[in-house]
Residue frames as qw, qx, qy, qz and C-alpha x, y, z in Angstrom:
[[0.361, 0.731, 0.578, 0.018, -37.94, 2.01, 103.60],
 [0.421, 0.343, 0.266, 0.796, -37.23, 4.54, 100.91],
 [0.209, -0.690, -0.251, -0.645, -39.95, 6.94, 102.38],
 [0.624, -0.475, -0.500, 0.367, -38.84, 6.56, 106.02],
 [0.225, -0.962, -0.144, 0.056, -38.58, 9.64, 108.30],
 [0.549, -0.633, 0.336, 0.431, -34.77, 9.37, 108.39],
 [0.723, 0.501, 0.302, 0.369, -34.35, 9.60, 104.54],
 [0.453, -0.336, 0.094, 0.820, -31.47, 11.77, 103.82],
 [0.285, 0.882, 0.263, -0.268, -32.41, 15.15, 102.37],
 [0.654, 0.492, 0.117, 0.563, -30.72, 16.64, 99.36],
 [0.413, -0.367, -0.148, 0.821, -28.21, 19.35, 100.55],
 [0.014, -0.144, 0.180, 0.973, -29.63, 22.80, 99.90],
 [0.175, -0.402, -0.748, -0.498, -33.16, 21.65, 99.26],
 [0.238, -0.260, 0.239, -0.905, -34.45, 23.55, 102.31],
 [0.635, -0.042, 0.544, -0.547, -36.33, 20.49, 103.62],
 [0.586, 0.145, 0.796, 0.045, -38.18, 17.57, 101.98],
 [0.518, 0.703, 0.487, -0.014, -39.43, 19.64, 99.05],
 [0.457, 0.271, 0.255, 0.808, -37.96, 21.75, 96.15],
 [0.156, -0.501, -0.149, -0.838, -40.60, 24.27, 96.90],
 [0.271, -0.140, -0.828, 0.470, -41.04, 24.01, 100.77],
 [0.255, 0.043, 0.235, -0.937, -43.60, 26.79, 101.21],
 [0.742, 0.146, -0.086, -0.648, -46.22, 24.79, 99.30],
 [0.635, -0.215, 0.741, -0.047, -44.66, 21.41, 99.57],
 [0.762, 0.584, -0.079, -0.269, -44.18, 20.97, 95.84],
 [0.744, 0.484, -0.456, 0.064, -41.94, 18.18, 94.59],
 [0.809, -0.548, 0.212, -0.001, -40.58, 15.74, 97.24],
 [0.374, 0.737, -0.559, 0.063, -36.92, 15.15, 97.36],
 [0.944, -0.283, 0.160, -0.052, -35.44, 11.84, 98.01],
 [0.212, 0.775, -0.596, -0.012, -31.70, 11.08, 98.18],
 [0.834, 0.114, -0.539, 0.025, -29.95, 7.65, 98.15],
 [0.729, -0.671, 0.138, -0.004, -28.82, 6.35, 101.53],
 [0.016, 0.779, -0.625, -0.050, -25.08, 6.21, 101.92],
 [0.622, -0.277, 0.725, -0.099, -25.25, 2.62, 102.67],
 [0.497, 0.182, 0.783, 0.327, -26.50, 1.55, 99.18],
 [0.277, 0.625, -0.018, -0.729, -26.92, 3.81, 96.26],
 [0.160, -0.064, 0.862, 0.476, -27.07, 1.05, 93.55],
 [0.463, 0.024, -0.375, -0.803, -29.94, 0.98, 91.06],
 [0.506, -0.146, -0.843, -0.111, -30.92, -2.48, 92.15],
 [0.174, -0.247, -0.678, 0.670, -31.42, -1.15, 95.68],
 [0.257, 0.197, 0.047, -0.945, -33.65, 1.58, 94.32],
 [0.513, -0.050, -0.660, -0.547, -35.69, -0.80, 92.17],
 [0.401, -0.231, -0.862, 0.209, -36.25, -3.07, 95.19],
 [0.049, -0.304, -0.517, 0.799, -37.49, -0.19, 97.29],
 [0.315, 0.166, -0.224, -0.907, -39.64, 1.29, 94.63],
 [0.397, -0.068, -0.833, -0.378, -41.35, -1.99, 93.90],
 [0.328, -0.384, -0.820, 0.269, -42.82, -2.12, 97.37],
 [0.109, -0.464, -0.343, 0.809, -43.93, 1.54, 97.58],
 [0.101, 0.338, 0.597, 0.720, -46.12, 2.22, 94.47],
 [0.202, -0.797, -0.562, -0.087, -49.10, 3.44, 96.50],
 [0.386, -0.732, -0.143, 0.543, -46.99, 5.89, 98.48],
 [0.358, -0.110, 0.392, 0.840, -45.23, 7.04, 95.34],
 [0.041, 0.533, 0.643, 0.548, -48.45, 7.67, 93.63],
 [0.297, -0.834, -0.435, 0.161, -49.76, 9.59, 96.61],
 [0.418, -0.491, 0.102, 0.757, -46.57, 11.77, 96.73],
 [0.211, 0.151, 0.549, 0.795, -46.98, 12.59, 92.90],
 [0.128, -0.703, -0.603, -0.355, -50.76, 13.52, 93.37],
 [0.399, -0.845, -0.290, 0.205, -50.30, 15.56, 96.58],
 [0.396, -0.675, 0.205, 0.588, -46.84, 17.22, 95.85],
 [0.512, 0.804, -0.059, -0.295, -46.78, 17.26, 92.06],
 [0.620, 0.627, -0.461, 0.097, -43.41, 15.61, 91.64],
 [0.871, -0.423, 0.180, 0.174, -40.53, 13.54, 93.06],
 [0.388, 0.799, -0.456, 0.058, -36.89, 14.19, 92.67],
 [0.952, -0.239, 0.069, 0.178, -34.58, 11.07, 93.10],
 [0.260, 0.861, -0.413, 0.145, -30.89, 12.01, 93.54],
 [0.341, -0.647, 0.672, -0.115, -27.78, 10.08, 94.20],
 [0.814, 0.048, 0.577, 0.039, -28.47, 6.81, 92.30],
 [0.287, -0.377, 0.620, 0.625, -26.53, 5.76, 89.30],
 [0.587, 0.632, 0.500, -0.080, -29.03, 6.49, 86.55],
 [0.188, -0.695, 0.359, 0.594, -26.26, 7.35, 84.18],
 [0.115, -0.044, 0.792, 0.597, -27.28, 5.64, 80.79],
 [0.514, 0.026, -0.297, -0.804, -30.45, 5.78, 78.65],
 [0.597, -0.085, -0.785, -0.141, -31.05, 2.04, 79.45],
 [0.287, -0.189, -0.742, 0.576, -30.96, 2.59, 83.05],
 [0.262, 0.130, 0.172, -0.941, -33.31, 5.56, 82.88],
 [0.553, -0.026, -0.565, -0.611, -35.69, 3.38, 80.81],
 [0.504, -0.175, -0.828, 0.173, -35.61, 0.65, 83.39],
 [0.072, -0.212, -0.563, 0.796, -36.35, 3.22, 86.18],
 [0.348, 0.070, -0.161, -0.921, -39.14, 4.78, 84.17],
 [0.541, -0.137, -0.766, -0.320, -40.80, 1.41, 83.94],
 [0.278, -0.211, -0.793, 0.499, -41.24, 1.53, 87.65],
 [0.150, 0.357, 0.283, -0.877, -43.51, 4.63, 87.30],
 [0.446, 0.331, -0.314, -0.770, -45.14, 4.01, 83.80],
 [0.806, 0.136, 0.527, -0.235, -47.48, 1.30, 82.81],
 [0.723, 0.425, 0.395, 0.375, -46.43, 1.83, 79.30],
 [0.275, -0.496, 0.180, 0.804, -43.78, 4.25, 77.90],
 [0.512, 0.773, 0.316, -0.200, -45.39, 6.39, 75.12],
 [0.586, 0.255, 0.342, 0.689, -43.89, 7.39, 71.69],
 [0.054, -0.522, -0.113, 0.844, -43.46, 11.01, 70.97],
 [0.165, 0.464, 0.723, 0.484, -46.48, 11.47, 68.60],
 [0.110, -0.853, -0.478, -0.177, -48.04, 14.93, 68.27],
 [0.541, -0.532, -0.157, 0.632, -45.21, 16.88, 69.69],
 [0.219, 0.966, 0.138, -0.001, -44.41, 20.46, 69.01],
 [0.159, -0.864, 0.458, 0.135, -40.64, 20.49, 69.58],
 [0.775, 0.427, -0.464, -0.035, -38.08, 18.54, 67.63],
 [0.637, -0.544, 0.521, -0.161, -36.71, 15.62, 69.46],
 [0.519, 0.394, -0.747, -0.134, -34.55, 12.49, 68.78],
 [0.942, -0.272, -0.073, -0.180, -35.17, 9.04, 69.98],
 [0.063, -0.745, 0.646, -0.154, -32.30, 8.06, 72.08],
 [0.038, 0.161, -0.983, 0.079, -33.24, 4.56, 73.22],
 [0.013, -0.447, -0.894, 0.016, -36.51, 2.83, 72.60],
 [0.108, -0.816, -0.476, -0.310, -39.11, 5.35, 73.92],
 [0.453, -0.702, -0.099, 0.541, -36.47, 7.56, 75.68],
 [0.431, 0.773, 0.217, 0.411, -35.92, 10.87, 73.92],
 [0.322, -0.023, -0.208, 0.923, -33.87, 14.06, 74.40],
 [0.077, 0.620, 0.573, -0.531, -36.11, 16.74, 75.73],
 [0.396, 0.879, 0.189, -0.185, -35.76, 19.20, 72.93],
 [0.663, 0.146, 0.270, 0.683, -33.39, 20.38, 70.14],
 [0.025, 0.974, 0.187, 0.128, -34.32, 24.02, 70.58],
 [0.479, 0.548, -0.311, 0.611, -31.21, 26.32, 70.44],
 [0.558, -0.277, -0.574, 0.532, -29.64, 26.74, 73.89],
 [0.082, -0.004, -0.173, 0.982, -30.42, 30.56, 74.06],
 [0.405, -0.336, -0.452, -0.721, -34.26, 29.94, 73.76],
 [0.320, -0.094, 0.640, -0.692, -36.46, 30.09, 76.75],
 [0.372, -0.262, -0.828, -0.327, -39.13, 27.23, 76.72],
 [0.382, -0.377, 0.204, -0.819, -42.11, 28.57, 78.67],
 [0.338, -0.094, 0.838, -0.418, -44.03, 26.59, 81.23],
 [0.676, 0.110, -0.415, -0.599, -46.28, 23.77, 79.95],
 [0.751, -0.127, 0.604, -0.237, -47.82, 20.53, 80.79],
 [0.152, -0.284, 0.820, 0.473, -46.56, 17.87, 78.35],
 [0.047, -0.117, -0.853, -0.507, -48.65, 17.36, 75.21],
 [0.236, 0.493, 0.661, -0.514, -51.96, 18.83, 76.56],
 [0.374, 0.473, -0.227, -0.765, -52.43, 20.08, 72.96],
 [0.263, 0.138, -0.895, -0.334, -52.93, 16.36, 71.91],
 [0.694, -0.319, -0.382, -0.520, -55.88, 13.96, 72.37],
 [0.892, -0.362, -0.269, -0.005, -54.12, 11.91, 74.96],
 [0.052, 0.806, -0.463, 0.366, -51.63, 13.71, 77.15],
 [0.625, 0.035, -0.717, 0.306, -49.43, 11.50, 79.42],
 [0.614, -0.728, -0.291, -0.094, -50.21, 11.20, 83.08],
 [0.573, -0.731, 0.170, 0.331, -46.56, 11.44, 84.13],
 [0.631, 0.717, -0.185, 0.231, -43.31, 12.67, 82.61],
 [0.791, -0.500, 0.115, 0.334, -39.87, 11.76, 83.74],
 [0.440, 0.847, -0.272, 0.121, -36.53, 13.52, 83.16],
 [0.908, -0.286, 0.058, 0.300, -33.07, 12.24, 83.68],
 [0.062, 0.932, -0.331, -0.133, -29.85, 14.37, 83.78],
 [0.939, 0.112, 0.024, 0.324, -27.03, 12.62, 81.91],
 [0.517, 0.210, -0.084, 0.826, -24.82, 15.79, 81.43],
 [0.235, -0.793, -0.416, 0.379, -25.45, 18.57, 83.92],
 [0.375, 0.795, 0.122, 0.461, -25.18, 22.10, 82.46],
 [0.512, -0.118, -0.311, 0.792, -22.38, 24.16, 83.99],
 [0.003, 0.127, 0.066, -0.990, -24.25, 27.42, 83.38],
 [0.550, 0.112, 0.159, -0.812, -27.95, 27.77, 84.05],
 [0.442, 0.091, -0.804, -0.386, -30.21, 25.28, 81.96],
 [0.289, 0.043, 0.774, -0.562, -32.65, 24.63, 84.93],
 [0.211, -0.359, -0.813, -0.406, -35.91, 22.96, 84.34],
 [0.242, -0.097, 0.345, -0.902, -38.32, 25.49, 86.12],
 [0.188, -0.384, -0.903, -0.045, -41.52, 24.06, 87.47],
 [0.272, -0.062, 0.198, -0.940, -44.85, 25.64, 88.48],
 [0.210, 0.322, 0.888, -0.254, -48.06, 24.02, 89.71],
 [0.155, -0.240, -0.492, -0.822, -50.94, 24.72, 87.38],
 [0.427, -0.616, -0.661, 0.013, -53.27, 23.94, 90.31],
 [0.354, -0.533, -0.274, 0.718, -51.66, 26.69, 92.26],
 [0.074, 0.062, 0.384, 0.918, -51.90, 28.90, 89.02],
 [0.280, -0.518, -0.688, -0.426, -55.67, 28.34, 89.06],
 [0.433, -0.672, -0.521, 0.300, -56.03, 29.29, 92.69],
 [0.299, -0.378, -0.053, 0.875, -53.99, 32.47, 92.16],
 [0.023, 0.226, 0.483, 0.846, -56.02, 33.66, 89.19],
 [0.338, 0.077, 0.300, -0.889, -59.07, 35.82, 89.91],
 [0.431, 0.322, 0.826, -0.170, -62.53, 34.17, 89.64],
 [0.466, 0.737, 0.132, -0.472, -63.64, 36.62, 87.01],
 [0.239, 0.565, -0.692, -0.381, -60.95, 34.92, 84.79],
 [0.079, -0.159, 0.984, 0.004, -61.46, 31.32, 85.69],
 [0.453, 0.327, 0.673, -0.485, -65.25, 31.02, 86.19],
 [0.618, 0.556, -0.060, -0.552, -66.24, 31.95, 82.54],
 [0.382, 0.554, -0.708, -0.215, -63.71, 29.35, 81.37],
 [0.582, -0.258, 0.691, -0.342, -64.87, 26.50, 83.59],
 [0.754, 0.288, 0.581, -0.104, -66.59, 24.58, 80.78],
 [0.414, 0.818, -0.246, -0.314, -64.68, 26.02, 77.90],
 [0.871, -0.043, 0.379, 0.310, -62.47, 23.86, 75.59],
 [0.005, -0.745, 0.426, 0.513, -59.55, 24.85, 73.39],
 [0.875, 0.425, 0.231, 0.005, -59.34, 23.57, 69.79],
 [0.307, -0.614, 0.549, 0.476, -55.86, 22.96, 68.43],
 [0.808, 0.553, 0.190, -0.070, -55.62, 22.77, 64.72],
 [0.438, -0.518, 0.542, 0.496, -52.28, 21.92, 62.91],
 [0.707, 0.669, -0.100, -0.207, -51.38, 22.20, 59.27],
 [0.643, -0.443, 0.569, 0.259, -48.70, 19.59, 58.44],
 [0.643, 0.688, -0.228, -0.248, -46.78, 19.42, 55.25],
 [0.954, 0.129, -0.044, 0.269, -44.07, 17.12, 53.73],
 [0.469, -0.753, 0.253, 0.387, -40.54, 17.78, 55.01],
 [0.576, -0.037, 0.555, 0.599, -39.26, 16.84, 51.56],
 [0.345, 0.833, 0.415, 0.122, -41.33, 19.57, 49.88],
 [0.495, 0.399, -0.015, 0.771, -39.61, 22.50, 48.48],
 [0.282, -0.791, -0.079, -0.537, -41.68, 24.97, 50.52],
 [0.809, -0.585, -0.053, 0.027, -40.58, 23.13, 53.81],
 [0.830, 0.025, 0.010, 0.557, -36.93, 23.03, 52.75],
 [0.292, 0.579, 0.083, 0.756, -36.76, 26.79, 52.21],
 [0.468, -0.832, -0.140, -0.263, -38.23, 27.75, 55.66],
 [0.169, 0.641, -0.577, 0.477, -35.71, 28.84, 58.18],
 [0.519, -0.078, -0.814, 0.246, -35.04, 26.50, 61.07],
 [0.072, 0.006, 0.461, -0.885, -36.43, 29.13, 63.50],
 [0.612, 0.029, -0.127, -0.780, -39.90, 28.39, 61.95],
 [0.804, 0.027, -0.517, -0.293, -39.78, 24.60, 61.65],
 [0.240, 0.284, -0.802, 0.467, -38.04, 23.89, 64.92],
 [0.076, 0.235, 0.786, -0.567, -41.12, 24.39, 67.14],
 [0.404, 0.490, 0.492, -0.595, -44.89, 24.20, 66.39],
 [0.635, 0.616, -0.140, -0.444, -44.40, 23.90, 62.64],
 [0.413, -0.302, 0.850, 0.127, -43.04, 20.40, 62.40],
 [0.422, 0.196, -0.650, -0.601, -43.74, 18.20, 59.31],
 [0.875, -0.124, -0.032, -0.466, -46.28, 15.34, 59.29],
 [0.791, 0.207, -0.546, 0.183, -43.28, 12.89, 59.35],
 [0.214, 0.343, -0.583, 0.704, -42.02, 14.44, 62.53],
 [0.481, -0.233, 0.297, -0.791, -45.26, 14.75, 64.26],
 [0.915, -0.013, -0.105, -0.389, -46.54, 11.11, 63.34],
 [0.474, -0.525, 0.705, 0.057, -43.14, 9.38, 63.40],
 [0.772, 0.274, 0.568, 0.083, -43.88, 7.92, 59.96],
 [0.152, -0.347, 0.531, 0.758, -42.39, 8.40, 56.44],
 [0.040, 0.305, 0.826, 0.472, -45.37, 7.05, 54.70],
 [0.236, -0.223, -0.062, -0.944, -48.22, 9.49, 54.22],
 [0.666, -0.327, -0.435, -0.511, -51.13, 7.12, 54.51],
 [0.667, -0.203, -0.619, 0.360, -49.50, 5.38, 57.57],
 [0.169, 0.097, -0.325, 0.925, -49.05, 8.81, 59.11],
 [0.471, -0.266, -0.194, -0.819, -52.71, 9.62, 58.73],
 [0.761, -0.272, -0.559, -0.184, -53.66, 6.29, 60.24],
 [0.535, -0.083, -0.568, 0.621, -51.28, 6.70, 63.23],
 [0.061, -0.127, 0.187, -0.972, -52.69, 10.20, 64.04],
 [0.632, -0.287, -0.322, -0.644, -56.26, 9.04, 63.65],
 [0.746, -0.231, -0.608, 0.144, -55.54, 6.10, 66.13],
 [0.346, 0.013, -0.457, 0.819, -54.17, 8.76, 68.59],
 [0.007, -0.657, -0.651, 0.381, -57.53, 10.35, 68.54],
 [0.023, -0.366, 0.186, 0.912, -56.98, 13.34, 66.09],
 [0.583, 0.675, 0.399, -0.211, -59.53, 14.37, 63.58],
 [0.421, -0.312, 0.548, 0.652, -57.49, 14.08, 60.38],
 [0.552, 0.757, 0.198, -0.288, -58.24, 15.90, 57.16],
 [0.668, 0.000, 0.473, 0.575, -56.19, 15.06, 54.02],
 [0.144, 0.880, 0.048, -0.450, -55.36, 18.22, 52.20],
 [0.439, 0.741, -0.467, -0.201, -53.93, 17.19, 48.86],
 [0.873, 0.202, -0.438, 0.068, -51.47, 14.33, 48.22],
 [0.657, 0.062, -0.489, 0.570, -48.89, 15.21, 50.83],
 [0.075, -0.354, 0.319, -0.876, -50.62, 17.67, 53.29],
 [0.447, -0.474, -0.757, -0.056, -52.89, 17.12, 56.22],
 [0.256, -0.526, 0.206, -0.785, -54.71, 18.97, 58.98],
 [0.447, -0.272, -0.816, 0.245, -55.26, 17.63, 62.50],
 [0.321, -0.541, 0.072, -0.774, -57.69, 18.92, 65.10],
 [0.550, -0.331, -0.739, 0.204, -58.38, 17.98, 68.73],
 [0.232, -0.708, 0.029, -0.666, -59.51, 19.80, 71.88],
 [0.508, -0.196, -0.683, 0.486, -58.81, 19.89, 75.54],
 [0.288, -0.871, -0.398, 0.020, -60.37, 21.88, 78.46],
 [0.140, 0.799, -0.184, 0.555, -59.09, 25.16, 79.55],
 [0.349, -0.543, 0.553, -0.527, -59.48, 24.07, 83.10],
 [0.656, 0.048, -0.747, -0.098, -59.08, 20.45, 84.23],
 [0.676, -0.564, 0.242, -0.408, -60.11, 18.63, 87.29],
 [0.100, 0.494, -0.863, 0.043, -57.32, 16.36, 88.58],
 [0.745, -0.071, -0.585, -0.313, -58.43, 12.64, 88.34],
 [0.620, -0.097, -0.697, 0.347, -57.04, 11.77, 91.69],
 [0.239, -0.187, -0.506, 0.808, -57.24, 14.75, 93.92],
 [0.062, 0.776, 0.627, 0.023, -60.35, 16.52, 92.45],
 [0.248, -0.645, -0.025, 0.722, -58.41, 19.84, 92.46],
 [0.541, 0.810, 0.226, 0.011, -58.97, 22.20, 89.67],
 [0.480, -0.487, 0.302, 0.664, -56.06, 23.40, 87.55],
 [0.381, 0.745, -0.222, -0.500, -55.27, 25.53, 84.50],
 [0.812, 0.069, 0.544, 0.200, -54.67, 23.29, 81.43],
 [0.593, 0.786, 0.098, 0.145, -53.68, 25.71, 78.64],
 [0.792, -0.218, 0.020, 0.570, -49.92, 25.81, 78.40],
 [0.055, -0.898, 0.055, 0.434, -48.06, 29.04, 78.52],
 [0.427, -0.248, 0.652, 0.575, -45.69, 27.60, 75.88],
 [0.322, 0.516, 0.723, 0.327, -48.58, 27.62, 73.43],
 [0.055, 0.939, 0.338, -0.042, -50.03, 31.07, 74.18],
 [0.262, -0.834, 0.223, 0.430, -46.55, 32.74, 74.26],
 [0.421, -0.220, 0.678, 0.561, -45.15, 31.13, 71.19],
 [0.420, 0.516, 0.707, 0.239, -48.03, 31.15, 68.70],
 [0.128, 0.889, 0.195, -0.394, -48.43, 34.95, 68.54],
 [0.287, -0.425, 0.526, 0.679, -45.51, 34.93, 66.00],
 [0.346, 0.411, 0.772, 0.340, -48.19, 33.89, 63.38],
 [0.131, 0.881, 0.420, -0.174, -49.73, 37.35, 63.67],
 [0.235, -0.616, 0.329, 0.676, -46.68, 39.15, 62.37],
 [0.588, 0.666, -0.048, -0.457, -47.26, 40.36, 58.78],
 [0.286, 0.594, -0.698, -0.280, -44.40, 38.51, 57.06],
 [0.014, -0.091, 0.992, -0.082, -45.50, 35.14, 58.42],
 [0.554, 0.174, 0.375, -0.722, -49.24, 35.64, 58.34],
 [0.658, 0.349, -0.438, -0.503, -49.55, 33.71, 55.08],
 [0.248, 0.237, -0.932, 0.113, -48.11, 30.57, 56.74],
 [0.408, -0.083, 0.641, -0.645, -51.00, 30.17, 58.95],
 [0.787, 0.275, 0.013, -0.552, -53.13, 28.46, 56.26],
 [0.794, 0.432, -0.421, -0.069, -50.46, 26.04, 55.23],
 [0.639, 0.221, -0.594, 0.435, -48.15, 25.27, 58.16],
 [0.102, 0.266, -0.581, 0.763, -48.07, 25.19, 62.04],
 [0.275, -0.441, -0.836, 0.174, -50.63, 25.32, 64.76],
 [0.215, -0.398, 0.007, -0.892, -53.41, 27.61, 65.91],
 [0.184, -0.315, -0.875, 0.317, -55.64, 27.48, 68.87],
 [0.306, -0.301, -0.214, -0.877, -59.10, 28.92, 69.50],
 [0.379, 0.029, 0.680, -0.626, -61.86, 28.60, 72.18],
 [0.137, 0.261, 0.926, 0.236, -64.42, 25.94, 71.00],
 [0.126, 0.690, 0.564, -0.436, -67.23, 28.43, 71.87],
 [0.390, 0.710, 0.312, 0.496, -65.97, 30.98, 69.29],
 [0.296, -0.950, -0.080, 0.067, -65.28, 33.42, 72.01],
 [0.461, 0.688, -0.371, 0.420, -61.93, 35.27, 72.02],
 [0.765, -0.441, -0.266, 0.387, -59.33, 34.57, 74.67],
 [0.059, 0.994, -0.036, 0.087, -58.17, 38.08, 75.60],
 [0.605, 0.480, -0.388, 0.503, -54.43, 38.82, 75.48],
 [0.296, -0.646, 0.350, -0.611, -54.96, 40.28, 78.93],
 [0.919, -0.302, 0.119, -0.224, -55.82, 36.78, 80.30],
 [0.930, 0.225, -0.138, 0.256, -52.82, 35.08, 78.76],
 [0.334, 0.618, -0.351, 0.619, -50.55, 37.80, 79.97],
 [0.547, -0.593, 0.301, -0.509, -51.90, 37.52, 83.43],
 [0.993, -0.117, 0.010, -0.013, -51.34, 33.68, 83.33],
 [0.738, 0.439, -0.247, 0.448, -47.75, 34.32, 82.21],
 [0.044, -0.676, 0.334, -0.655, -47.07, 36.86, 84.86],
 [0.796, -0.438, 0.183, -0.375, -48.58, 34.58, 87.60],
 [0.976, 0.114, -0.120, 0.143, -46.50, 31.64, 86.40],
 [0.446, 0.573, -0.383, 0.570, -43.35, 33.73, 86.68],
 [0.387, -0.600, 0.367, -0.597, -44.22, 34.40, 90.39],
 [0.880, -0.265, 0.229, -0.321, -44.91, 30.73, 91.09],
 [0.811, 0.424, -0.388, 0.112, -41.98, 29.15, 89.26],
 [0.564, -0.677, 0.473, 0.001, -39.24, 27.40, 91.24],
 [0.813, 0.458, -0.358, 0.024, -36.21, 25.28, 90.04],
 [0.750, -0.526, 0.353, 0.189, -33.00, 23.48, 91.18],
 [0.190, 0.727, -0.601, -0.272, -29.69, 22.93, 89.77],
 [0.951, 0.197, -0.187, -0.149, -29.35, 19.63, 87.78],
 [0.310, -0.576, 0.754, 0.059, -26.74, 16.98, 88.92],
 [0.448, 0.324, -0.759, -0.344, -25.71, 14.08, 86.81],
 [0.229, -0.121, -0.959, 0.114, -27.97, 11.04, 87.49],
 [0.307, 0.191, 0.439, -0.822, -30.96, 13.06, 88.80],
 [0.085, -0.359, -0.843, -0.392, -34.37, 11.79, 87.94],
 [0.239, 0.106, 0.288, -0.921, -37.30, 14.07, 88.13],
 [0.030, -0.408, -0.888, -0.210, -40.83, 12.58, 88.00],
 [0.206, 0.103, 0.170, -0.958, -43.77, 15.05, 87.52],
 [0.329, 0.493, 0.786, -0.176, -47.49, 14.65, 87.59],
 [0.177, 0.113, 0.484, 0.849, -48.44, 15.92, 84.20],
 [0.125, -0.702, -0.663, -0.229, -51.93, 16.84, 85.27],
 [0.266, -0.935, -0.230, 0.044, -50.72, 19.67, 87.45],
 [0.488, -0.686, 0.254, 0.476, -46.94, 20.30, 87.54],
 [0.614, 0.789, 0.011, 0.026, -45.56, 22.21, 84.51],
 [0.691, -0.366, 0.264, 0.565, -42.02, 22.46, 83.35],
 [0.398, 0.913, -0.046, -0.072, -39.99, 24.65, 81.06],
 [0.852, 0.012, 0.043, 0.521, -36.39, 25.31, 80.25],
 [0.147, -0.918, 0.087, 0.357, -33.93, 28.14, 81.02],
 [0.571, 0.754, -0.318, 0.067, -31.19, 29.18, 78.49],
 [0.788, -0.482, 0.301, 0.238, -27.82, 27.65, 79.02],
 [0.439, 0.763, -0.462, -0.107, -24.39, 27.54, 77.52],
 [0.099, -0.449, 0.887, -0.052, -22.02, 24.62, 77.06],
 [0.379, -0.033, -0.888, -0.259, -23.24, 20.99, 77.16],
 [0.500, -0.031, 0.520, -0.691, -26.54, 19.78, 78.54],
 [0.407, -0.006, -0.829, -0.384, -28.22, 16.39, 78.08],
 [0.417, -0.010, 0.622, -0.663, -31.58, 15.72, 79.69],
 [0.187, -0.085, -0.884, -0.419, -33.55, 12.68, 78.65],
 [0.523, 0.006, 0.257, -0.813, -37.26, 12.21, 78.98],
 [0.167, -0.172, -0.951, -0.197, -39.80, 9.44, 79.04],
 [0.404, 0.029, 0.266, -0.875, -43.60, 9.62, 79.57],
 [0.339, -0.179, -0.859, -0.339, -46.84, 7.74, 79.64]]
């Protein structure tokens, strides 16, 4: 059995978990006797309840030593965990489709830090699980740091969390045509993240189809002229995990740390025509002191590991956040979610 007591541990993992103190992210390595993908599929097919329990209780699972070395093999493995692999609709970072619904993780420059976030919690229907597969391991840094947003909630003082228990965040995006002159003259540093076009956000080149796709996803869509639109949706600041009942922070650090560039004077005019804003639904202000405290607490709670080619990381997207450290050289991490 894959989850038997004598399962081989990943060298250097300090036990069965990437974060052993709080038992976050279980580590499983292929037995020396059979590291074939067929053997892994066979074992996974009989252990779905145990795997779901691991993900809920420990936030994630690292599979190491199996030959998950092509996008097609990763897609096949992802099918063992996902009832349906989702398309990248509503994303904030530019990605490319590699194979069906397998994507690269991001095309952000290698020197950019991607802060901790739960995948797509700024959208109407965030995925339950997200998977990563290392095709090319970075030689220099490039880790995918993790931090539990359930642990984050527990670490934050009650005077911060209690007033936000029933609060929701409204995410508003202004999307323009990537073929417009305005979009074409914007620097890549602006359009790369959080300021994507409606074509990129919807996955459609036809404007009316893009509106229909986004409405089907659950967005409130407002057409603003012939080739512009606005989307709105909301999510809780604090979520209760659907399986464990444990409360967790749900507002991603990536959003709160990246969006403040809108307040700089040269770019302030962009807010009404391009990009994303967030605000508490009640109209109250979310103090910078709170988001700063969240960021500092996440820095203390983060943990990571060095990628190896073929690694597959499965995370419970209700609670285990991920990010990206800067790197140099080559790095290719694929992702699938649903």
